[in-house]
C-alpha positions in Angstrom: -3.4 81.6 186.6 0.9 80.9 186.2 2.5 84.5 187.3 4.3 85.2 184.2 8.9 84.5 184.3 11.3 88.1 184.4 14.2 87.2 182.4 15.7 91.1 183.2 19.4 91.0 182.1 21.9 93.5 181.0 20.8 94.8 176.8 18.2 92.5 177.1 15.3 93.3 174.1 11.2 92.5 175.6 8.7 92.9 173.8 6.0 93.7 176.7 2.4 95.1 177.1 -0.2 95.8 180.4 -3.5 95.5 179.9 -5.8 97.6 182.2 -7.7 94.9 185.1 -10.8 93.5 183.8 -10.1 95.7 180.1 -11.5 98.6 180.7 -9.5 102.1 179.7 -6.2 103.1 181.2 -6.8 106.5 179.1 -10.0 108.1 179.0 -8.9 112.0 177.0 -6.0 113.4 175.1 -4.5 114.8 178.5 -4.6 111.2 180.0 -2.9 110.1 177.0 -0.7 113.3 176.9 0.6 112.3 180.6 1.1 108.8 179.7 4.3 109.6 177.7 5.3 112.5 179.8 6.0 109.4 182.4 7.3 107.0 179.8 9.8 109.8 178.9 10.5 109.9 182.2 11.2 106.8 183.3 13.2 105.3 179.2 15.5 108.7 180.7 16.5 107.3 184.1 16.9 103.7 183.4 18.2 105.0 180.1 16.0 101.9 178.2 16.5 102.2 174.4 13.0 101.9 172.6 12.5 100.4 168.9 8.6 101.3 169.3 5.7 102.0 171.0 1.9 102.9 171.1 -0.4 103.5 173.4 -4.2 102.5 173.0 -7.4 102.8 175.5 -6.9 100.1 177.2 -3.1 98.8 177.2 0.1 99.8 176.6 2.9 97.5 173.8 6.7 99.1 174.2 10.0 96.9 171.8 13.0 97.8 174.1 16.4 97.5 174.8 17.5 98.0 178.9 20.9 97.9 178.8 20.9 98.2 182.7 18.7 95.1 183.3 16.0 96.6 184.5 13.0 96.4 183.0 11.1 95.0 186.0 11.9 98.2 187.6 10.7 100.2 185.2 7.9 99.1 184.1 6.5 98.9 187.5 7.7 102.7 187.6 5.5 103.3 184.0 2.6 101.9 186.2 2.4 103.2 189.0 3.6 106.7 187.6 0.6 106.7 185.4 -2.2 104.9 188.1 -1.1 107.9 190.1 -1.6 110.9 187.7 -4.6 108.9 186.2 -6.7 107.9 189.7 -6.1 112.0 191.0 -6.7 113.5 188.0 -10.2 111.4 187.7 -11.1 111.4 191.5 -10.6 107.1 191.9 -8.7 105.1 193.5 -7.8 101.4 193.3 -6.6 99.7 191.2 -6.2 100.1 186.5 -3.4 97.7 185.6 -3.6 94.1 185.8 -1.5 92.5 188.4 1.4 91.7 186.2 2.4 93.3 182.4 3.8 90.7 180.1 7.1 90.0 178.8 9.0 88.7 176.0 12.3 87.9 175.9 13.5 89.3 172.4 16.2 87.4 170.1 19.3 90.3 169.0 18.1 90.9 165.4 15.4 88.6 165.8 12.6 90.1 163.6 13.0 93.2 164.5 11.8 95.4 161.4 8.1 93.0 161.8 7.6 92.9 165.6 7.9 97.3 165.6 5.7 97.1 162.4 3.1 95.1 164.6 3.1 97.8 167.1 2.7 100.6 164.8 -0.1 99.2 163.1 -2.5 97.8 166.2 -4.6 101.2 166.2 -5.6 99.8 161.9 -6.2 97.2 163.4 -8.2 98.3 166.2 -10.3 100.2 163.8 -9.1 103.6 165.0 -7.2 104.8 161.6 -6.9 104.2 158.2 -3.0 104.9 158.8 -0.5 104.4 161.2 1.4 107.3 161.2 -2.0 108.8 161.8 -2.1 107.3 165.3 -0.3 110.3 167.1 -0.5 108.4 170.5 2.7 105.9 169.3 6.4 105.9 167.9 5.4 105.8 164.4 5.6 109.7 162.8 8.9 109.8 165.0 10.0 106.8 163.0 9.0 108.0 159.4 10.4 111.4 160.6 7.1 113.4 160.6 7.8 114.4 164.1 11.3 114.9 166.3 11.6 111.0 168.8 13.2 111.4 171.9 16.8 110.5 172.7 15.6 107.6 173.9 13.4 106.5 170.7 16.1 104.1 168.3 14.8 103.9 165.8 17.2 103.3 163.2 17.7 100.1 164.8 14.6 98.9 162.8 14.5 101.3 159.9 17.8 101.6 158.6 18.4 100.0 155.7 22.3 99.0 154.7 23.3 101.3 151.7 19.8 103.1 152.1 20.0 107.3 153.3 17.8 107.7 156.6 15.1 108.8 153.9 15.0 106.3 151.6 14.7 104.0 154.0 11.7 105.8 156.0 10.4 105.5 153.0 10.8 101.7 152.6 9.5 101.3 156.5 6.2 103.3 155.2 5.4 101.2 152.2 6.2 97.8 154.5 3.8 99.5 157.2 1.5 99.5 154.3 2.0 96.5 153.0 1.6 95.3 156.2 -1.6 97.4 157.3 -3.2 95.9 153.7 -2.0 92.2 154.6 -3.4 89.5 157.2 -0.1 89.0 158.6 1.2 86.2 161.1 2.1 87.6 164.3 5.7 87.6 164.9 4.7 86.6 168.3 3.4 83.6 167.6 6.8 82.0 167.6 6.6 83.1 171.1 7.9 80.2 173.4 6.9 78.9 176.4 4.9 82.3 176.8 8.4 83.8 177.6 11.1 83.6 174.4 11.0 84.8 171.1 13.9 83.7 168.2 15.6 81.0 167.2 16.0 77.0 168.5 19.6 78.1 168.7 18.7 80.7 171.2 15.8 79.2 172.5 17.9 76.1 173.5 20.7 78.8 175.5 18.3 80.6 177.2 16.7 77.3 178.9 20.2 76.1 179.9 20.3 80.0 181.2 17.7 79.8 183.0 17.6 76.3 184.4 21.3 77.5 185.8 20.4 80.6 187.0 17.0 81.3 187.6 16.4 82.2 191.7 13.1 80.8 191.4 13.8 77.4 189.1 10.3 76.3 190.6 8.0 79.2 188.6 6.0 77.7 186.4 6.6 79.5 183.6 10.1 78.1 184.5 9.5 74.2 184.9 7.9 75.2 181.6 11.0 76.5 179.7 12.7 73.8 180.7 11.2 71.2 179.4 9.2 71.4 176.4 8.4 69.7 174.3 10.4 68.2 171.4 8.7 67.9 167.8 9.0 63.9 168.8 6.3 64.3 172.0 4.5 66.4 170.3 4.0 63.5 166.9 3.9 61.5 169.4 0.9 62.7 171.8 -1.0 63.9 168.4 -0.5 59.6 166.7 -2.2 58.9 170.2 -5.3 61.4 170.0 -6.1 61.4 166.4 -5.2 57.6 166.1 -2.9 57.6 163.0 0.8 56.4 162.2 3.5 58.2 162.1 4.7 58.2 158.7 1.0 59.7 158.3 2.0 63.0 159.2 4.6 63.0 156.7 1.8 62.9 153.8 1.9 65.8 152.2 -0.9 66.9 150.4 -4.1 64.2 151.5 -7.2 65.7 152.1 -8.9 65.9 155.6 -5.2 64.8 157.0 -6.1 65.9 160.4 -3.7 65.0 162.3 -0.6 66.5 160.4 -2.0 69.8 160.4 -2.6 69.9 164.1 1.7 68.4 164.2 2.3 70.8 162.6 -0.1 73.8 164.2 2.0 73.1 167.7 5.4 72.0 166.9 5.6 75.8 165.0 3.4 77.1 168.8 5.8 74.9 171.3 8.7 74.5 169.6 11.9 76.2 168.3 12.4 74.5 165.8 13.2 76.6 162.3 10.8 76.7 159.7 12.9 75.3 157.0 13.6 72.4 159.5 9.9 71.5 160.4 8.6 71.4 156.9 11.1 69.0 156.1 10.0 66.9 158.3 5.7 67.4 157.9 6.7 66.0 153.9 9.6 68.5 152.6 7.2 71.6 152.7 8.3 75.5 152.6 8.8 77.6 155.8 6.5 79.9 154.6 3.7 76.6 154.3 4.1 75.3 157.4 3.4 78.7 159.2 -0.5 79.1 156.4 -1.4 75.5 158.1 -0.4 76.6 161.5 -2.4 80.4 160.7 -5.2 77.8 159.0 -5.4 75.5 162.0 -5.4 78.5 164.5 -8.4 80.3 162.5 -10.6 76.7 161.9 -10.4 76.6 165.4 -12.5 79.6 166.6 -15.4 78.4 164.6 -14.8 74.6 164.5 -15.2 73.0 168.7 -14.8 70.0 167.4 -10.8 71.2 166.3 -9.9 72.8 169.0 -11.0 70.1 171.5 -8.7 67.4 169.5 -6.4 70.6 169.6 -7.0 70.8 173.4 -6.3 66.8 173.6 -2.7 67.1 172.2 -2.0 68.9 174.6 -3.2 67.0 177.5 -1.6 64.4 176.1 1.5 66.5 175.4 1.4 68.0 178.9 1.2 64.3 180.4 4.2 62.2 178.1 6.3 65.6 179.8 5.1 65.4 183.6 3.2 68.6 183.8 -0.3 66.4 185.5 
């Protein structure tokens, strides 16, 4: 497996996750959870992190944060090593507890921040641990809603505040925002991640591609190469037409029943390119941005129960890789 790309920059904003090795539990009881929060508090304070949202679950944790000093890797190392040392000592065990590498996605400033924080806060609800996110103790939701004191490093205002609203009114609105999400099947805001490392507008992705190409110390890293040669919609269309034996005109036909080529092209373009939703909708028959999201989400769902469709998508991905010279 390719090692995840690390883009440590001052004032970088990241969505970070770290999981137990082999899906093993990284906490076993209340004391383990309390100790993990203590380590997070110490690391966030020492590293000057600004944390927008966090949650600790049995097998993994999520953080959404900004690193003013550009020290994400060092800070996550401190967090994981500090927790593992305490966990092993307390439970009389040795060896690894967490996977080798954490996942970090560099996020464009201001891009879907409320959705990203909601995604974190709804994790315990999706896992069936609680019915309401504010009922879960081991995360930032309660502090964001004003139900408990927020530590100095929790920048809850960044995701909760709304123009013209008092803190109390903004928190009430954020609570309703969470409740709406809990009652709906929402697409993950991480569905738009490009190259496993970037989340933002097409302009932001293009800018970071240039930065990586010019400044990354390991430009031959697998993920760095992938970001430098991100496919365009034209590349995806050519690969889909070849695999599905369809003409480019078919990809523009909206409302046609059984137009698998168009559905696959929309799904791959949504997942692999930085093109905005309105532009994708215009390209694939003049549909709306939300319609693009619905098509891509439905393809992802259908792939789980339709092996033939999943195989067809993989064939298109292989054709795309061949076209971009990654084979």
